[in-house]
Structures are given as structure tokens and as C-alpha cells.
C-alpha positions as CSV (number, residue, x, y, z in Angstrom):
1,M,-44.9,1.0,-55.6
2,K,-41.6,2.5,-54.4
3,A,-43.2,2.9,-50.9
4,I,-44.0,-0.8,-50.8
5,G,-40.5,-1.7,-51.9
6,F,-39.1,0.5,-49.2
7,V,-41.2,-1.1,-46.5
8,L,-40.3,-4.6,-47.8
9,N,-36.6,-3.7,-47.7
10,I,-36.9,-2.5,-44.1
11,L,-38.6,-5.7,-43.0
12,W,-36.1,-7.7,-45.0
13,L,-33.2,-5.9,-43.4
14,I,-34.5,-6.7,-39.9
15,F,-35.5,-10.3,-40.5
16,C,-32.6,-11.7,-42.5
17,G,-30.8,-9.1,-44.7
18,I,-28.3,-7.9,-42.1
19,W,-27.3,-11.5,-41.1
20,M,-26.8,-12.7,-44.7
21,A,-24.9,-9.4,-45.6
22,I,-22.5,-10.1,-42.7
23,G,-21.8,-13.5,-44.1
24,Y,-21.0,-12.0,-47.5
25,V,-18.8,-9.4,-46.0
26,I,-16.9,-12.0,-44.0
27,A,-16.4,-14.0,-47.2
28,G,-15.3,-10.9,-49.0
29,V,-12.7,-9.9,-46.3
30,I,-11.3,-13.5,-46.4
31,C,-11.0,-13.3,-50.2
32,C,-9.3,-9.9,-50.0
33,I,-6.8,-11.1,-47.4
34,L,-5.8,-14.0,-49.6
35,I,-4.9,-11.3,-52.4
36,I,-5.2,-13.7,-55.3
37,T,-8.9,-14.0,-54.7
38,I,-9.6,-10.2,-54.6
39,P,-12.0,-10.5,-57.6
40,F,-14.1,-12.9,-55.5
41,G,-14.0,-10.4,-52.6
42,V,-15.3,-7.6,-54.8
43,A,-18.1,-9.9,-56.0
44,S,-18.9,-10.8,-52.4
45,F,-19.1,-7.1,-51.3
46,R,-21.4,-6.4,-54.3
47,I,-23.7,-9.2,-53.4
48,A,-23.7,-8.1,-49.7
49,G,-25.2,-4.7,-50.9
50,Y,-27.8,-6.5,-52.9
51,V,-28.7,-8.8,-50.0
52,L,-29.1,-5.8,-47.7
53,W,-31.6,-4.1,-50.0
54,P,-32.9,-6.5,-52.6
55,F,-36.5,-5.3,-53.4
56,G,-36.5,-3.1,-56.5
57,R,-33.4,-4.7,-57.9
58,T,-32.6,-7.9,-59.7
59,T,-29.7,-9.7,-61.3
60,V,-29.1,-10.3,-65.0
61,Q,-26.5,-12.3,-66.9
62,R,-23.7,-10.1,-68.4
63,P,-23.4,-10.7,-72.1
64,D,-19.6,-10.4,-72.0
65,A,-19.2,-13.1,-69.4
66,G,-17.4,-16.1,-70.7
67,A,-15.1,-18.9,-69.7
68,P,-13.2,-17.0,-67.0
69,S,-16.5,-16.3,-65.2
70,L,-17.4,-20.0,-65.4
71,I,-14.0,-21.1,-64.0
72,G,-14.3,-18.4,-61.3
73,N,-17.8,-19.6,-60.4
74,V,-16.6,-23.2,-60.0
75,I,-13.8,-21.9,-57.6
76,W,-16.3,-19.7,-55.8
77,F,-18.8,-22.5,-55.4
78,L,-16.3,-24.7,-53.7
79,F,-14.9,-22.1,-51.3
80,A,-17.7,-19.7,-50.5
81,G,-20.8,-20.2,-52.6
82,L,-22.0,-23.5,-51.1
83,W,-21.7,-22.1,-47.6
84,L,-23.6,-18.9,-48.4
85,A,-26.3,-20.9,-50.2
86,I,-26.7,-23.0,-47.1
87,G,-27.0,-19.7,-45.1
88,H,-29.8,-18.6,-47.4
89,L,-31.5,-22.0,-47.0
90,L,-31.2,-21.9,-43.2
91,T,-32.4,-18.3,-42.8
92,S,-35.4,-19.1,-45.1
93,I,-36.7,-21.9,-42.8
94,P,-37.7,-19.7,-39.8
95,L,-39.2,-17.1,-42.2
96,F,-41.5,-19.8,-43.6
97,L,-42.8,-20.6,-40.1
98,S,-44.6,-17.2,-39.9
99,I,-47.2,-15.9,-42.3
100,I,-45.6,-12.5,-42.7
101,G,-42.2,-14.2,-43.3
102,I,-43.3,-16.5,-46.2
103,P,-42.6,-13.9,-49.0
104,F,-39.2,-13.2,-47.4
105,G,-38.4,-16.9,-47.3
106,V,-39.2,-17.2,-51.0
107,A,-37.0,-14.2,-51.7
108,N,-34.2,-15.8,-49.7
109,L,-34.5,-18.9,-51.8
110,K,-34.4,-16.9,-55.0
111,M,-31.0,-15.5,-53.9
112,I,-29.4,-19.0,-53.8
113,P,-28.4,-19.0,-57.5
114,I,-26.5,-15.7,-57.3
115,S,-24.8,-16.9,-54.1
116,L,-23.7,-20.1,-55.9
117,M,-22.5,-18.4,-59.1
118,P,-22.1,-14.6,-58.8
119,L,-19.5,-14.0,-61.5
120,G,-20.9,-13.0,-64.9
121,R,-24.0,-11.5,-63.3
122,E,-24.9,-7.9,-62.8
123,I,-27.3,-6.3,-60.2
124,V,-29.7,-3.8,-61.9
125,S,-32.8,-1.9,-60.9
126,T,-36.0,-3.7,-61.8
127,D,-36.9,-0.5,-63.7
128,E,-33.9,-1.0,-66.0
129,R,-34.6,-4.8,-66.3
130,F,-38.2,-4.4,-67.3
131,G,-38.0,-1.4,-69.5
132,G,-38.8,1.5,-67.1
133,R,-42.1,0.2,-65.8
């Protein structure tokens, strides 16, 4: 199974991962330049790594996330999340046009929730998430 995940990640990287990761890095750099939004920049860089190599990993809700994460997610949504979600939507359209790209288009659409509300979520290995299977 790890070999299949590796192949999927390579194909993902070529078809859309690099482009979406660049978008997250740009958002992260802008957030870090503004200083007060550095926590958003850190979240953006974390998601960029996930977007580069997503197969074999997933996101889970952090149990200690509370009201600050909710408020931060509202701010993130307004300034960066909406635009990154639109990027995921737009990159999924050409993927759906080819048979080999359909699973990648679906995976791209599954990343929209984390692009809209990244705070209070954690990226973990699917082995950790599903009990070591």
C-alpha cells in the first residue's frame, strides 16, 4: 500500500500539488510579513506541506481547539481561505476532464474544508488516524 501511496503522491505533485502549495506558501509569506498574522502563516506553511504530499495523511480536529480557533478561522476565511478554496476548485476542474485525473480532482475537493478553516486541525498519518492499519 505504501508503494501505491508513493505513486499517487508523485502524480499529485506533478498535476496539482506544486501549484496549490505555491499558493499556500504565498499566503504564508504575506501573513508572516504582516507580523500580527504569523500564526496564520504557520498554518499556511503546514497546509502547504500537506498539499504537496497528501496521500497517506489526513486531518483531524484537535480536541483542545476552542473559541480562539473559531475566531481565527473566520479571519482566515475572509483573507486567505476563500481564495485558496477557489484555487482548489479551479485546479480540480481540469483534473475531472481526464480519466486518470478524476481521483485527484476528488482529492482536491476534499481539501477545501481545511483550506477554509485550518486552525484547530492537525495533520496526521492515516496509520495514526485509523489505528495502525
